[in-house]
N, C-alpha and C positions, 0 to 999 in steps of 0.2 A: 706618708704622714696624713693626718686628718683627725677628725673628731671620733669619739668612741662609736663603735657599731657601724662603721662605714665599709668594712670588709678588708682592712689592711692585712690582717693575718690570713684570711681566706685567700686573698690573691697570692700571697707568698706560698701557701700550700699548693695551690693550683700550678704555679710556676715550677715548684719543686717536684711535682708529681707524686708527692706523698705528704702525709700530715706531719709537719715539723713544728708548726706554730699553733698554740692553743687558740681556738676560735670561740667567739661568743655567739649569741643568738640574735644579735642586732640590738644596739642601744646599751648593752651591758659591757662594762669595762672588764677586759681580760688581761691585757698586756700592761704591766706596771712599770717595766723598765725597757730600755732600748735593747733589743736582741738582734744579734747578727746571725744570718742564715746563709750558708753557702750552697748554691745549687750546682751540682755537678752536671756539666754539659757533655753530651755525647753526640757524635755524628754517626749516622747509620747509612750504610749503602743498601742497595736493593737486596743483596743477599744477607742482610741483617748483621753484617760484620760491624762491630763497634770499634770506633777509634776514640781514644781518650784525648781530650783537649785540655790544655792547661788554663784556658781562659774561662774559669768558672764564673758564674754570676753570684754576686754578693748582694743580699737584701738586708736592709735594716728595718726592723719592725718597731715602730714607735708607739708609746702609749697614746691613746686618743686624748687630745687636749680639749677639755671642757672646763678645766679648773686650772688655776695658776700654777700649781705644783707640776702638773704634767707639761704644761706649756714651757715652764722654766727648764725642765729636763730636755725637751726638744731643742730649745734655744741654746742651752749649754752644749749639747751634742754637736749642733751645727757650728758653733763658735770654736769649740775645743778640738773636735775631730775632723769635721769636713773642711772647714776653712784652713785648717793647719796642714792639710795634705799637700805634698809637693806634687807638681804636675797633675793637678786636680782633674783635668779633662781626660787624662789617661786612666784614672782610677774611679772616677765618679761620672757615670754616663748619662743618668737622667734622674729626675725626681718624679715620683708618682704621688699625687695629692688626691686622696679618696674623699668623695663627697657622697652624701646620701640624698636620694630623691625626696625623702620625707622631710629633710631640713627646710625650715621656712627661711632662715637667714643663712647665707652661704659663708660670709666672711666677716669677722669682727676686726677691729684695728690691730690687735696683736697678731692675728693670722696674716693679715696683709703685710705686716712688717717681716714676718718669717718668709712669706712667699717672695717678697722683694729681695731679701737677702739671698735666697736660693736662686732666684732668677739672675742675680748678678754673677752666678757661677758660669753663666752662658752655656748651660747644657739643656737638652730637651726637657720640657716640663709638661707632664701629662696630668690634666685634671680628669679624673675618672668618676663619672656620675654613676654610682652603683644602684642596683635595684631599680633600674630605669626602664626595663622592658620585661614584660611577663607574658608567658605563653597563654593563648586563649583569652586575652583580655579584649573587652569590647572596644569599639572605635573611639568612643568618648574618653575612656581611660587612656588609650594609646595617644590620643591627641593631647591630653593633659600632660603626659610624660614627655612627649615631643616638645610641647610648649616650655616645659621646665628646662629641658636641655638648651633650647634656643635662648631663653632668658639667661641661663647660666653663661652661655657663650658671649652674649652681649655684655653681661656684667664683667666678665673677665677682660674683654676688649677695653672696657671703660676704665677698669682699675689698674690694668697693667699694659698700657698702650706701647710703651717703649720696647717691650720684649715679645710682641705678638708673634714674631717669626719663630720663637722657641716654643710656643704654647700650642698644645693640641687638647681638644676636649673629646672624651670618649664615653660612650654609654655601655654599661655592662649589667648583667644580672647574676652576681655571684651568690651562691648559696652556701651556708654553713654545712659542712659534711661531718656528720657524727661518726662515721666509720674511719678506719685507718687508711682507706683507699680513696684517693682524690679523683 
């Protein structure tokens, strides 16, 4: 989950190994409904023999919520689908909340409410700060990006202190891939 243009669909494509979710170019809204993607997992031995496993990964790609309608879709999905699951910890293993380095403000009140609801599931919660590291950037820009991650980590500790043991903050630089090969 997260705001538009933060790399939610791109992350799903990378995890899947092929393009299954339509990606935008950053800032543009592409996902209009909540989409379910199943990533087939495979084990490979040294001799490249593949063993199929039945524990596939399932990702839900949500619309970026910057407006009330998208936010309402995500809230409804959480309340009607996620919270209604029986044995939720066996079926729902983590939440990935995508953030953009370019965002000035990380969380508004409605986002905080959604995050708290999801933290109450007691599953690992990953805040992924996307577009946070770029190759060949000068030291000043790198320091600015590192500072942004540190500020974000502190903000998360302040806003969600009761669940800090479930929370991890990660920096990535995901890029939209226009080809079919991820």
